[in-house]
C-alpha positions, 0 to 999 in steps of 0.5 A: 882645643876639643877632642873631635876623634870618635870612638866609633870606627868607620863602617869599612873598618868594623869587623863583619858580624859573625855568620850563622851556619846557614849564612856561612853555607850560602856565602861560602858555596861559591868558594867551595864550588870553585875549589872543586874545579881548582882541585882538579887542576891541582891534581892534573898539574901534580901528575904531570909535574911529578912525572917531570921530576921523576923523569918517568911517565906515570905507570899506565899512561902511554905517551899519547895519553900523557900528552893528552892529559897535558893538553886537556889541562890546558884546554880546561884551564883556558875554558875555566878562565874564559867563563870566569872573565866573561860571566863570573868576575863581572858580577863579583866585581860589583861588590868585590874589588879583587875581581875588577879588571886589572887587579890581582886575580885578572893579572894572574890570569894573564901571567898564567896564560903567558906560560900556559900558551907556550906549554900548550904549543910544546905539547901540541908539537909533541903530539903532532910529532914535530918535537920529542917529549922531553920531561926536563923541557916540560918541567922548565915550561911548567916552572915558568907559570907554576908559582903564579898558577898555584898562588892563583888557585888559592887566592881566588878561593880565598877571595870568594870565601865567607 
């Protein structure tokens, strides 16, 4: 019986060649750009979440401003995901399986929006005077999608990185 195993690994399992500094900057640019937007979401989330944990709005923000901070967060995240799904992911999916339909990153979008929609509705009711803003309730709504949101913000940048 002859040994038919080869010492050469299939191309898919071989490590990628080391990038030059110039190549790294070019390939990593999209990840850095995405992280810039994601950091804005992280900062907004942290401001709101800390207010809920501390049971007090941030100093200098009126109730209306605080609610509008939350609504702006919701609108920006919805717009960000819409742009990704319509314009960025279809291009990336041609070469990067993580961006194909029904895979993890898009599934995360759906999970995020299930909680985000409820959060946004609550904030709209508070803005419109239909409900009184209760930070404990706001925190509970944020907790429903916060874990997947934070994982997604990191996962997406990691997938794009060089």
